[in-house]
Residue frames as qw, qx, qy, qz and C-alpha x, y, z in Angstrom:
[[0.703, -0.209, 0.030, 0.679, -44.97, -64.76, -5.06],
 [0.057, 0.931, 0.046, -0.358, -43.98, -61.02, -5.13],
 [0.688, 0.649, 0.009, 0.324, -42.18, -59.75, -8.09],
 [0.637, -0.340, -0.011, 0.692, -38.54, -58.74, -7.49],
 [0.065, 0.889, 0.044, -0.451, -37.80, -55.04, -8.03],
 [0.744, 0.612, 0.114, 0.244, -36.55, -54.14, -11.37],
 [0.557, -0.539, 0.183, 0.605, -32.79, -53.40, -11.49],
 [0.260, 0.864, -0.171, -0.396, -31.17, -50.87, -13.75],
 [0.840, 0.130, 0.417, 0.320, -29.70, -52.74, -16.72],
 [0.445, -0.155, 0.320, 0.822, -27.53, -51.49, -19.49],
 [0.048, 0.451, 0.534, 0.714, -30.62, -50.13, -21.37],
 [0.343, -0.811, -0.309, -0.359, -32.06, -48.44, -18.31],
 [0.464, 0.219, -0.457, 0.726, -29.57, -46.63, -16.23],
 [0.383, -0.663, -0.572, 0.295, -30.52, -45.75, -12.75],
 [0.089, 0.771, 0.038, 0.630, -31.07, -41.99, -12.01],
 [0.638, -0.427, -0.486, 0.417, -29.25, -41.95, -8.72],
 [0.376, -0.307, -0.183, 0.855, -27.71, -38.48, -8.58],
 [0.058, -0.154, -0.315, -0.935, -30.01, -36.54, -10.91],
 [0.300, 0.404, 0.599, -0.623, -33.46, -35.26, -10.46],
 [0.496, 0.574, 0.650, 0.052, -36.41, -34.93, -12.74],
 [0.222, 0.951, 0.060, -0.208, -35.48, -31.24, -13.73],
 [0.372, -0.589, 0.547, 0.464, -31.99, -32.23, -14.60],
 [0.614, 0.571, -0.318, -0.443, -31.23, -32.59, -18.28],
 [0.976, 0.003, 0.210, 0.061, -30.43, -36.09, -19.72],
 [0.008, -0.792, 0.580, 0.193, -26.79, -36.86, -20.22],
 [0.089, -0.389, 0.909, 0.124, -24.66, -39.62, -21.87],
 [0.084, -0.102, -0.970, -0.204, -26.46, -43.01, -21.91],
 [0.208, 0.481, 0.703, -0.480, -29.71, -41.54, -20.64],
 [0.364, 0.447, -0.241, -0.780, -30.25, -39.92, -24.08],
 [0.537, 0.152, 0.830, 0.008, -32.56, -42.38, -25.84],
 [0.545, 0.723, 0.019, -0.424, -32.81, -41.11, -29.42],
 [0.880, 0.259, 0.247, 0.311, -31.34, -42.62, -32.62],
 [0.522, 0.313, 0.078, 0.790, -29.54, -39.29, -33.74],
 [0.257, -0.829, -0.272, 0.415, -29.00, -35.86, -32.34],
 [0.367, 0.852, -0.022, 0.373, -27.93, -32.37, -33.57],
 [0.763, -0.342, -0.171, 0.521, -24.43, -32.03, -31.99],
 [0.088, 0.955, -0.076, 0.274, -22.81, -28.86, -30.80],
 [0.714, 0.260, -0.434, 0.483, -19.25, -28.64, -29.90],
 [0.537, -0.508, -0.439, 0.512, -17.70, -27.42, -26.59],
 [0.227, -0.260, -0.015, 0.939, -16.98, -24.06, -28.00],
 [0.421, 0.550, 0.330, -0.642, -20.40, -23.70, -29.64],
 [0.169, 0.376, -0.654, -0.634, -19.41, -24.90, -33.08],
 [0.828, 0.192, 0.185, -0.493, -22.04, -26.85, -35.11],
 [0.300, -0.292, 0.886, 0.200, -21.06, -30.28, -35.80],
 [0.476, 0.099, -0.540, -0.687, -24.31, -31.38, -37.43],
 [0.874, -0.157, 0.153, -0.434, -26.72, -34.39, -37.11],
 [0.295, 0.393, -0.870, 0.040, -24.92, -37.54, -36.02],
 [0.734, -0.265, -0.608, -0.148, -25.77, -40.78, -34.61],
 [0.592, -0.743, 0.125, -0.287, -26.07, -41.06, -30.83],
 [0.932, -0.212, 0.068, 0.285, -23.30, -43.67, -30.80],
 [0.578, 0.473, -0.004, 0.665, -20.87, -41.29, -32.67],
 [0.174, -0.813, 0.075, -0.551, -21.83, -38.42, -30.28],
 [0.824, -0.560, 0.062, -0.066, -20.99, -40.65, -27.28],
 [0.877, 0.063, 0.036, 0.475, -17.65, -41.64, -28.77],
 [0.295, 0.663, -0.062, 0.685, -16.72, -38.02, -29.46],
 [0.435, -0.796, 0.080, -0.414, -17.64, -37.14, -25.91],
 [0.902, -0.388, 0.094, 0.164, -15.49, -39.96, -24.45],
 [0.749, 0.235, -0.007, 0.619, -12.51, -39.07, -26.54],
 [0.091, 0.661, -0.079, 0.740, -12.73, -35.39, -25.45],
 [0.368, -0.151, -0.717, 0.572, -13.34, -36.39, -21.82],
 [0.291, -0.049, 0.148, -0.944, -16.63, -34.45, -21.63],
 [0.341, 0.357, 0.813, -0.309, -20.34, -35.25, -21.22],
 [0.074, -0.261, -0.613, -0.742, -22.99, -35.28, -23.81],
 [0.127, 0.375, 0.600, -0.695, -25.86, -33.07, -22.46],
 [0.104, 0.592, 0.703, 0.380, -29.26, -32.71, -24.00],
 [0.110, -0.224, -0.255, 0.934, -29.96, -29.14, -24.01],
 [0.465, 0.183, -0.117, -0.858, -33.02, -28.93, -26.27],
 [0.305, 0.059, 0.950, -0.036, -35.14, -32.18, -25.85],
 [0.496, 0.560, 0.489, -0.448, -38.12, -30.79, -27.64],
 [0.303, 0.670, -0.402, -0.546, -36.30, -30.05, -30.86],
 [0.905, 0.214, 0.367, -0.032, -36.32, -32.55, -33.69],
 [0.786, -0.231, -0.539, 0.194, -33.84, -34.12, -33.59],
 [0.521, -0.834, -0.107, 0.144, -32.85, -33.06, -29.98],
 [0.327, 0.805, -0.339, 0.359, -29.83, -30.75, -29.55],
 [0.864, -0.419, -0.072, 0.269, -26.97, -32.13, -27.53],
 [0.203, 0.896, -0.306, 0.252, -23.84, -30.38, -26.52],
 [0.800, 0.058, -0.401, 0.443, -20.35, -31.46, -25.44],
 [0.173, -0.786, 0.207, -0.556, -19.63, -29.93, -22.02],
 [0.275, 0.041, -0.810, 0.516, -18.38, -30.71, -18.51],
 [0.426, -0.594, -0.578, -0.363, -21.59, -31.32, -16.76],
 [0.543, -0.496, -0.441, 0.515, -20.24, -30.60, -13.26],
 [0.233, -0.136, 0.003, 0.963, -19.05, -27.19, -14.26],
 [0.193, -0.390, -0.528, -0.729, -22.37, -26.60, -16.07],
 [0.505, -0.641, -0.566, -0.118, -24.35, -27.29, -12.96],
 [0.509, -0.393, -0.311, 0.699, -22.12, -25.14, -10.83],
 [0.073, 0.059, 0.236, 0.967, -22.51, -22.06, -13.20],
 [0.351, -0.485, -0.579, -0.553, -26.26, -22.60, -13.19],
 [0.554, -0.573, -0.529, 0.293, -26.32, -22.77, -9.35],
 [0.322, -0.283, -0.108, 0.897, -24.33, -19.38, -9.21],
 [0.093, -0.238, -0.369, -0.894, -26.61, -17.68, -11.66],
 [0.460, -0.596, -0.598, -0.274, -29.76, -18.76, -9.59],
 [0.537, -0.441, -0.394, 0.601, -28.08, -17.54, -6.49],
 [0.205, -0.104, 0.068, 0.971, -27.51, -14.18, -8.00],
 [0.259, -0.372, -0.515, -0.727, -30.97, -13.84, -9.35],
 [0.503, -0.638, -0.581, 0.041, -32.41, -14.53, -5.95],
 [0.387, -0.408, -0.258, 0.786, -30.35, -11.79, -4.46],
 [0.011, 0.057, 0.268, 0.962, -31.53, -9.34, -7.02],
 [0.381, -0.488, -0.673, -0.405, -35.19, -10.53, -6.60],
 [0.020, 0.039, 0.533, -0.845, -36.96, -8.42, -4.03],
 [0.103, -0.580, -0.795, -0.145, -40.48, -8.44, -2.89],
 [0.035, -0.412, -0.092, -0.906, -42.25, -5.14, -3.12],
 [0.184, -0.385, -0.759, 0.493, -44.05, -4.28, 0.17],
 [0.109, -0.666, -0.426, -0.603, -47.33, -2.23, 0.21],
 [0.227, -0.142, -0.503, 0.821, -47.05, 0.55, 2.86],
 [0.129, -0.759, -0.613, -0.176, -50.18, 2.23, 4.23],
 [0.093, 0.065, -0.177, 0.978, -50.53, 6.00, 4.93],
 [0.090, -0.669, -0.738, -0.021, -53.91, 6.87, 6.68],
 [0.024, 0.180, -0.019, 0.983, -55.36, 10.34, 6.59],
 [0.095, 0.594, 0.693, -0.396, -58.42, 12.03, 8.11],
 [0.292, 0.708, 0.480, 0.429, -60.44, 14.29, 6.08],
 [0.172, -0.959, 0.021, -0.226, -59.85, 17.14, 8.47],
 [0.840, -0.143, -0.130, 0.507, -56.09, 16.54, 8.93],
 [0.226, -0.906, 0.049, 0.354, -53.84, 19.29, 10.22],
 [0.489, 0.835, -0.251, -0.022, -51.09, 20.73, 8.03],
 [0.221, -0.639, 0.730, -0.097, -48.27, 19.45, 10.25],
 [0.721, -0.028, 0.668, -0.184, -49.74, 16.00, 10.32],
 [0.770, 0.625, 0.119, -0.050, -50.16, 16.05, 6.50],
 [0.310, 0.822, -0.477, 0.023, -46.53, 17.00, 5.98],
 [0.409, -0.469, 0.767, -0.156, -45.44, 14.27, 8.30],
 [0.797, 0.268, 0.513, -0.171, -47.56, 11.63, 6.44],
 [0.656, 0.749, -0.054, -0.067, -46.17, 12.87, 3.19],
 [0.010, -0.763, 0.645, -0.042, -42.66, 12.55, 4.42],
 [0.670, -0.157, 0.707, -0.161, -43.27, 8.98, 5.33],
 [0.796, 0.504, 0.302, -0.143, -44.69, 8.30, 1.93],
 [0.409, 0.834, -0.369, -0.041, -41.56, 9.75, 0.14],
 [0.302, -0.555, 0.771, -0.078, -39.36, 7.67, 2.25],
 [0.745, 0.046, 0.655, -0.114, -41.21, 4.48, 1.36],
 [0.692, 0.709, 0.085, -0.104, -41.31, 5.41, -2.39],
 [0.168, 0.827, -0.534, -0.049, -37.56, 6.09, -2.36],
 [0.393, -0.394, 0.827, -0.078, -36.90, 2.64, -1.05],
 [0.242, 0.146, -0.803, -0.524, -38.92, 1.17, -3.83],
 [0.096, 0.328, 0.898, -0.276, -42.17, 0.26, -2.02],
 [0.127, -0.518, -0.564, -0.630, -45.62, 0.99, -3.01],
 [0.056, 0.096, 0.508, -0.854, -47.84, 3.30, -0.88],
 [0.185, -0.544, -0.761, -0.301, -51.57, 2.83, -0.25],
 [0.069, -0.146, 0.211, -0.964, -53.21, 6.14, 0.78],
 [0.279, -0.533, -0.795, -0.081, -56.34, 5.63, 2.78],
 [0.162, -0.277, 0.162, -0.933, -58.74, 8.39, 3.88],
 [0.161, -0.382, -0.867, 0.277, -61.16, 7.47, 6.74],
 [0.265, -0.420, -0.218, -0.840, -64.61, 9.05, 6.70],
 [0.114, -0.285, -0.812, 0.497, -66.72, 9.50, 9.76],
 [0.215, 0.575, 0.554, -0.562, -70.42, 10.37, 10.09],
 [0.506, 0.775, 0.300, -0.232, -71.63, 12.82, 7.52],
 [0.098, -0.692, 0.512, 0.499, -68.27, 13.00, 5.92],
 [0.454, 0.074, 0.842, 0.283, -69.22, 10.04, 3.85],
 [0.446, 0.763, 0.465, -0.043, -71.64, 12.31, 1.93],
 [0.134, 0.926, -0.264, -0.233, -68.70, 14.53, 0.82],
 [0.911, 0.013, 0.275, 0.308, -66.58, 12.06, -1.28],
 [0.529, 0.771, 0.033, 0.354, -65.28, 14.94, -3.43],
 [0.268, -0.889, 0.339, -0.152, -63.31, 16.31, -0.44],
 [0.794, -0.348, 0.474, 0.154, -61.56, 12.98, -0.10],
 [0.778, 0.444, 0.261, 0.361, -60.67, 12.81, -3.97],
 [0.167, 0.935, -0.130, 0.285, -59.42, 16.42, -3.67],
 [0.498, -0.753, 0.429, -0.036, -57.06, 15.46, -0.77],
 [0.863, -0.072, 0.448, 0.225, -55.78, 12.39, -2.51],
 [0.606, 0.716, 0.148, 0.314, -55.00, 14.41, -5.71],
 [0.112, -0.933, 0.273, -0.204, -53.02, 16.86, -3.57],
 [0.694, -0.513, 0.500, 0.073, -51.14, 14.04, -2.03],
 [0.846, 0.343, 0.335, 0.233, -50.34, 12.54, -5.44],
 [0.360, 0.897, -0.002, 0.257, -49.04, 15.81, -6.60],
 [0.314, -0.862, 0.381, -0.117, -46.76, 16.23, -3.72],
 [0.630, -0.411, 0.642, 0.151, -45.07, 12.91, -4.17],
 [0.784, 0.589, 0.107, -0.163, -45.04, 12.91, -7.93],
 [0.188, 0.782, -0.593, -0.030, -41.23, 13.03, -8.15],
 [0.212, -0.348, 0.903, -0.138, -40.83, 9.63, -6.48],
 [0.305, 0.186, 0.933, -0.049, -44.07, 7.82, -7.56],
 [0.306, -0.009, -0.476, -0.825, -46.93, 7.64, -9.98],
 [0.656, 0.020, 0.423, -0.625, -50.65, 6.74, -9.32],
 [0.038, 0.102, -0.959, -0.264, -51.26, 3.15, -10.18],
 [0.105, -0.512, -0.846, -0.105, -54.90, 3.08, -9.02],
 [0.110, -0.479, -0.068, -0.869, -57.14, 6.05, -9.03],
 [0.250, -0.078, 0.607, -0.751, -59.06, 6.96, -5.81],
 [0.487, -0.224, -0.749, -0.389, -62.06, 4.44, -5.23],
 [0.556, -0.454, 0.261, -0.646, -64.56, 4.20, -2.47],
 [0.525, 0.058, -0.840, 0.124, -64.02, 1.11, -0.17],
 [0.425, -0.575, -0.660, 0.231, -66.80, 1.01, 2.48],
 [0.287, -0.918, -0.202, 0.185, -66.10, 3.95, 4.76],
 [0.470, -0.589, 0.304, 0.583, -62.76, 4.58, 3.41],
 [0.613, 0.783, -0.025, -0.107, -61.34, 5.92, 0.05],
 [0.780, -0.304, 0.413, 0.359, -58.14, 4.17, -1.29],
 [0.555, 0.807, -0.195, -0.047, -55.50, 5.21, -3.86],
 [0.887, -0.173, 0.236, 0.359, -52.31, 3.21, -4.70],
 [0.238, 0.914, -0.300, -0.134, -49.05, 4.96, -5.66],
 [0.963, 0.015, 0.069, 0.260, -46.17, 3.00, -7.23],
 [0.429, -0.671, 0.274, 0.540, -42.46, 3.96, -7.06],
 [0.526, 0.787, -0.199, -0.252, -40.72, 5.34, -10.04],
 [0.275, 0.592, -0.757, 0.029, -37.67, 3.34, -9.41],
 [0.836, -0.110, -0.530, -0.092, -37.54, -0.36, -8.67],
 [0.718, -0.686, 0.105, -0.064, -36.59, -1.65, -5.26],
 [0.896, 0.037, 0.127, 0.425, -33.54, -3.40, -6.73],
 [0.421, 0.629, -0.016, 0.653, -32.18, -0.12, -8.08],
 [0.308, -0.841, 0.116, -0.429, -32.77, 1.67, -4.83],
 [0.856, -0.476, 0.157, 0.125, -30.99, -1.14, -2.88],
 [0.768, 0.271, 0.056, 0.578, -27.94, -0.93, -5.38],
 [0.138, 0.781, -0.058, 0.606, -27.76, 2.77, -4.86],
 [0.625, -0.740, 0.107, -0.223, -27.88, 2.24, -1.10],
 [0.925, -0.168, 0.098, 0.325, -25.07, -0.36, -1.22],
 [0.590, 0.519, 0.032, 0.618, -22.97, 2.09, -3.26],
 [0.112, -0.829, 0.067, -0.543, -23.46, 4.83, -0.94],
 [0.751, -0.622, 0.149, -0.164, -22.70, 2.81, 2.06],
 [0.939, 0.163, -0.076, 0.294, -19.74, 1.01, 0.71],
 [0.358, 0.599, -0.273, 0.663, -17.29, 4.06, 0.93],
 [0.426, -0.678, 0.260, -0.540, -18.38, 4.84, 4.43],
 [0.964, -0.260, 0.048, 0.011, -17.65, 1.21, 5.46],
 [0.811, 0.286, -0.144, 0.489, -14.26, 1.28, 3.94],
 [0.137, 0.679, -0.255, 0.675, -13.39, 4.67, 5.62],
 [0.620, -0.585, 0.247, -0.462, -14.68, 3.40, 9.01],
 [0.071, 0.356, -0.930, 0.054, -12.86, -0.01, 8.55],
 [0.750, 0.020, 0.383, -0.539, -16.22, -1.84, 8.59],
 [0.754, 0.281, -0.523, -0.281, -16.96, -5.25, 7.24],
 [0.950, -0.307, -0.014, -0.050, -16.22, -8.60, 8.42],
 [0.531, -0.685, 0.443, 0.229, -12.94, -9.79, 9.63],
 [0.745, 0.159, 0.543, 0.354, -12.40, -11.83, 6.56],
 [0.440, 0.834, 0.209, 0.261, -12.91, -8.74, 4.28],
 [0.230, -0.934, 0.270, 0.032, -10.41, -6.74, 6.47],
 [0.687, -0.388, 0.548, 0.277, -7.90, -9.45, 6.26],
 [0.670, 0.472, 0.436, 0.371, -8.36, -9.69, 2.39],
 [0.188, 0.970, 0.060, 0.143, -7.95, -5.90, 2.19],
 [0.414, -0.802, 0.411, 0.127, -4.77, -5.93, 4.26],
 [0.764, -0.090, 0.564, 0.299, -3.45, -8.80, 2.27],
 [0.544, 0.712, 0.335, 0.290, -4.06, -6.95, -1.08],
 [0.077, -0.985, 0.150, -0.041, -2.49, -3.71, 0.41],
 [0.608, -0.579, 0.500, 0.209, 0.61, -5.78, 1.48],
 [0.748, 0.249, 0.530, 0.313, 0.90, -7.43, -1.87],
 [0.349, 0.899, 0.169, 0.205, 0.65, -4.11, -3.70],
 [0.241, -0.911, 0.334, 0.041, 3.32, -2.51, -1.51],
 [0.722, -0.310, 0.544, 0.294, 5.61, -5.52, -2.06],
 [0.647, 0.536, 0.444, 0.311, 5.03, -5.31, -5.84],
 [0.187, 0.970, 0.010, 0.154, 5.85, -1.61, -5.86],
 [0.454, -0.766, 0.432, 0.145, 9.00, -2.16, -3.80],
 [0.731, -0.043, 0.578, 0.361, 10.24, -4.81, -6.23],
 [0.510, 0.700, 0.393, 0.308, 9.32, -2.74, -9.25],
 [0.067, -0.994, 0.054, 0.072, 10.78, 0.65, -7.93],
 [0.644, 0.541, -0.347, 0.414, 14.31, 1.39, -9.01],
 [0.712, -0.402, -0.279, 0.503, 17.02, 1.35, -6.16],
 [0.055, 0.975, -0.066, 0.207, 18.04, 4.83, -5.00],
 [0.648, 0.322, -0.421, 0.547, 21.65, 5.54, -4.38],
 [0.261, -0.046, -0.489, 0.831, 21.04, 7.94, -1.62],
 [0.058, 0.694, 0.621, -0.360, 18.31, 9.99, 0.19],
 [0.012, -0.475, 0.141, 0.869, 19.33, 12.97, -1.97],
 [0.059, 0.146, 0.805, 0.572, 17.55, 11.43, -4.98],
 [0.071, -0.688, -0.720, 0.052, 14.28, 12.35, -3.33],
 [0.139, -0.584, -0.143, 0.787, 15.28, 16.07, -3.14],
 [0.515, 0.813, 0.201, -0.183, 14.06, 18.55, -6.02],
 [0.745, 0.506, 0.086, 0.426, 16.20, 19.15, -8.97],
 [0.051, 0.908, -0.121, 0.398, 17.38, 22.53, -7.63],
 [0.622, -0.682, 0.367, -0.119, 18.54, 21.25, -4.47],
 [0.939, 0.024, 0.268, 0.215, 20.33, 18.31, -6.20],
 [0.586, 0.659, -0.014, 0.470, 22.20, 20.70, -8.57],
 [0.255, -0.882, 0.260, -0.298, 23.15, 22.92, -5.60],
 [0.819, -0.446, 0.360, 0.004, 24.45, 19.86, -3.69],
 [0.875, 0.308, 0.164, 0.335, 26.36, 18.63, -6.92],
 [0.322, 0.823, -0.172, 0.436, 28.14, 22.04, -7.24],
 [0.490, -0.777, 0.305, -0.252, 29.00, 22.00, -3.67],
 [0.923, -0.181, 0.319, 0.116, 30.48, 18.51, -4.01],
 [0.739, 0.514, 0.029, 0.435, 32.48, 19.47, -7.03],
 [0.095, 0.847, -0.291, 0.434, 34.04, 22.51, -5.23],
 [0.707, -0.601, 0.349, -0.129, 34.78, 20.39, -2.23],
 [0.946, 0.094, 0.212, 0.225, 36.50, 17.90, -4.40],
 [0.516, 0.733, -0.098, 0.432, 38.55, 20.54, -6.06],
 [0.246, -0.832, 0.345, -0.357, 39.62, 21.96, -2.70],
 [0.855, -0.362, 0.369, -0.024, 40.51, 18.56, -1.44],
 [0.871, 0.370, 0.110, 0.304, 42.43, 17.73, -4.66],
 [0.232, 0.892, -0.199, 0.332, 44.60, 20.89, -4.28],
 [0.413, -0.720, 0.515, -0.215, 46.14, 19.95, -0.99],
 [0.942, -0.056, 0.332, 0.012, 46.41, 16.41, -2.03],
 [0.770, 0.559, -0.043, 0.305, 48.63, 17.41, -4.85],
 [0.002, 0.865, -0.363, 0.346, 50.63, 19.77, -2.72],
 [0.673, -0.523, 0.503, -0.144, 51.30, 16.98, -0.34],
 [0.940, 0.261, 0.182, 0.120, 52.10, 14.56, -3.15],
 [0.465, 0.810, -0.237, 0.267, 54.89, 16.83, -4.56],
 [0.154, -0.769, 0.568, -0.249, 57.14, 16.96, -1.45],
 [0.895, -0.219, 0.351, -0.168, 56.65, 13.27, -0.96],
 [0.844, 0.509, -0.072, 0.156, 58.86, 12.55, -3.94],
 [0.314, 0.712, -0.469, 0.418, 61.97, 14.32, -2.66],
 [0.570, -0.529, 0.496, -0.386, 61.40, 13.02, 0.88],
 [0.968, -0.026, 0.239, -0.064, 61.43, 9.65, -0.45],
 [0.709, 0.603, -0.209, 0.300, 64.56, 10.42, -2.66],
 [0.143, -0.817, 0.411, -0.379, 66.34, 12.11, 0.29],
 [0.793, -0.431, 0.424, -0.079, 66.70, 8.92, 2.33],
 [0.932, 0.305, 0.073, 0.184, 68.18, 7.27, -0.77],
 [0.354, 0.780, -0.275, 0.437, 70.80, 9.98, -0.90],
 [0.433, -0.706, 0.439, -0.349, 71.28, 9.79, 2.88],
 [0.931, -0.205, 0.302, 0.035, 71.74, 6.13, 2.73],
 [0.798, 0.481, -0.024, 0.362, 74.26, 6.59, -0.04],
 [0.051, 0.881, -0.287, 0.373, 75.98, 9.37, 1.84],
 [0.787, -0.546, 0.280, -0.058, 77.18, 7.15, 4.66],
 [0.929, 0.178, 0.085, 0.312, 79.62, 5.46, 2.37],
 [0.512, 0.598, -0.170, 0.592, 81.89, 8.51, 1.66],
 [0.406, -0.812, 0.236, -0.346, 81.66, 9.55, 5.37],
 [0.902, -0.331, 0.226, 0.164, 83.40, 6.28, 6.26],
 [0.762, 0.372, 0.078, 0.524, 85.93, 6.91, 3.46],
 [0.032, 0.930, -0.055, 0.362, 86.45, 10.62, 4.69],
 [0.571, -0.771, 0.281, -0.013, 88.32, 9.82, 7.91],
 [0.893, -0.014, 0.319, 0.318, 90.52, 7.47, 5.98],
 [0.540, 0.695, 0.144, 0.453, 91.49, 10.14, 3.43],
 [0.227, -0.925, 0.175, -0.251, 92.48, 12.83, 6.17],
 [0.887, -0.381, 0.114, 0.235, 94.90, 10.24, 7.44],
 [0.685, 0.294, 0.128, 0.654, 97.53, 11.49, 4.87],
 [0.111, 0.756, -0.005, 0.645, 96.86, 15.32, 5.44],
 [0.662, -0.745, -0.073, -0.023, 97.02, 14.78, 9.22],
 [0.794, -0.063, -0.049, 0.602, 100.85, 14.59, 8.71],
 [0.265, 0.422, 0.001, 0.867, 101.02, 18.39, 8.00],
 [0.458, -0.760, -0.461, 0.030, 99.19, 19.03, 11.32],
 [0.507, -0.331, -0.147, 0.783, 102.29, 21.06, 12.49],
 [0.130, 0.283, 0.263, 0.913, 101.08, 23.83, 10.14],
 [0.369, -0.729, -0.530, -0.227, 97.99, 24.26, 12.28],
 [0.502, -0.548, -0.298, 0.599, 100.00, 25.83, 15.08],
 [0.250, 0.097, 0.257, 0.929, 100.81, 28.66, 12.59],
 [0.219, -0.547, -0.466, -0.660, 97.17, 29.44, 12.43],
 [0.520, -0.595, -0.569, 0.227, 96.70, 29.33, 16.13],
 [0.301, -0.250, -0.149, 0.908, 98.65, 32.70, 16.69],
 [0.133, -0.256, -0.331, -0.899, 96.15, 34.29, 14.40],
 [0.494, -0.572, -0.596, -0.271, 93.48, 32.99, 16.76],
 [0.504, -0.318, -0.509, 0.621, 95.35, 34.17, 19.81],
 [0.004, 0.077, -0.033, 0.996, 94.75, 37.91, 19.11],
 [0.465, -0.403, -0.483, -0.623, 91.07, 36.95, 19.08],
 [0.610, -0.399, -0.644, 0.233, 91.36, 35.90, 22.61],
 [0.238, 0.090, -0.259, 0.932, 91.97, 39.51, 23.68],
 [0.403, -0.337, -0.224, -0.821, 88.41, 40.49, 23.56],
 [0.617, -0.291, -0.731, 0.024, 87.68, 37.86, 26.12],
 [0.256, -0.152, -0.520, 0.801, 88.57, 40.14, 29.04],
 [0.251, -0.139, -0.140, -0.948, 85.72, 42.33, 27.75],
 [0.675, -0.304, -0.538, -0.404, 83.40, 39.58, 28.54],
 [0.278, 0.089, -0.746, 0.598, 84.56, 39.57, 32.23],
 [0.446, -0.190, 0.219, -0.846, 81.37, 41.10, 33.51],
 [0.756, -0.103, -0.516, -0.390, 79.79, 37.65, 32.93],
 [0.524, -0.062, -0.762, 0.376, 81.37, 36.26, 36.12],
 [0.016, -0.104, -0.495, 0.862, 79.79, 39.05, 38.13],
 [0.258, -0.465, -0.693, -0.487, 75.99, 38.33, 37.77],
 [0.391, -0.512, 0.098, -0.758, 73.37, 39.88, 39.93],
 [0.854, -0.387, -0.308, -0.160, 72.68, 36.59, 41.87],
 [0.653, 0.149, -0.490, 0.559, 75.99, 36.77, 43.45],
 [0.036, -0.345, 0.380, -0.857, 75.34, 39.77, 45.72],
 [0.693, -0.387, -0.328, -0.513, 72.00, 38.07, 46.71],
 [0.719, -0.161, -0.620, 0.268, 73.81, 35.76, 49.32],
 [0.130, 0.265, -0.401, 0.867, 74.31, 38.87, 51.58],
 [0.563, -0.406, -0.017, -0.720, 70.84, 38.94, 52.96],
 [0.880, -0.268, -0.382, -0.092, 70.95, 35.49, 54.39],
 [0.458, 0.268, -0.543, 0.651, 74.14, 36.63, 56.49],
 [0.306, -0.365, 0.334, -0.813, 72.01, 38.69, 58.88],
 [0.838, -0.226, -0.244, -0.433, 69.78, 35.59, 59.31],
 [0.743, 0.061, -0.597, 0.296, 72.54, 33.59, 60.79],
 [0.105, 0.208, -0.613, 0.755, 72.91, 35.86, 63.87],
 [0.652, -0.261, -0.045, -0.710, 69.15, 35.51, 64.53],
 [0.892, -0.073, -0.437, -0.093, 69.61, 31.81, 64.71],
 [0.574, 0.166, -0.563, 0.571, 72.53, 32.35, 67.01],
 [0.242, -0.563, 0.118, -0.782, 70.64, 34.79, 69.27],
 [0.814, -0.467, -0.135, -0.318, 69.15, 32.14, 71.54],
 [0.788, 0.078, -0.458, 0.404, 72.60, 30.84, 72.31],
 [0.127, 0.353, -0.421, 0.826, 73.50, 33.83, 74.54],
 [0.636, -0.408, 0.024, -0.654, 70.05, 33.41, 76.28],
 [0.921, -0.180, -0.345, -0.032, 70.88, 29.88, 77.11],
 [0.536, 0.266, -0.485, 0.638, 74.25, 31.03, 78.56],
 [0.185, -0.388, 0.332, -0.840, 72.54, 33.51, 80.86]]
């Protein structure tokens, strides 16, 4: 009979989610006692494994073995899920910073032209500035192999020309028909890449480069900043608040003058209003005596015969009226004369009809 596969019991928990490289946690820690460290790094001391598990359960944390080789092993109370996430983030960042140095080759001839030499040197400087190594190779042909000192002299000149960006890692050595020298960069490739990113970042922002997600994030940040400024900024009473102080003072003076001028006519208008309002009251009161006046003269009307005595005095005044006689002789009265001759013209055809 085939033996049944062993099952994970209470004393042998199955490692379903973990791997061999993961630290042991909780019940997977099989030691009688541990040196316990609190969640904030405080030293609790050496405690039994049962007490450590109980404290972890009460704090709703995991008991993680961080130093299994120590005696006794060091365990810490922490959130194991958060611990794994932080470790993954650190590993990802380290992989981003980790770069592989590339070995670039630059080949010369012993009888190289000056222009070609400058071109090769320019390529080497570019490689070194990017953090790559440069392998300078001189190719010998025919009898040139009998003059290795010429190759050494050329490589030394090349190393002097690129000394600002690189240093010689391996001295010139003969390799078959070739002579080889390796020059390493002064700066690492990671530093060169960081500087390149810093230089290109402002250009991308000016050009509006980047992914759509980055652009949307920038727009959202700008909108949030504008909204915050609008909420925090004090409310202005008018557009004049934005003017300089001199203009605002001048405008205030003009406003005061206008107020004074408008106040003067207002006062002058208000002063007559009072009598005007009082006058109607008097006029309203006046009608009462007017009605009584005709009743009072009823008694003096009896001496009315005395009035004729005064009339003779007025009679002499009528004498000058003849002097005003020219009034009945106005100029328009003689004007009717011209229409009289017009009447015979109208009657002229009558004799013609008779004939």
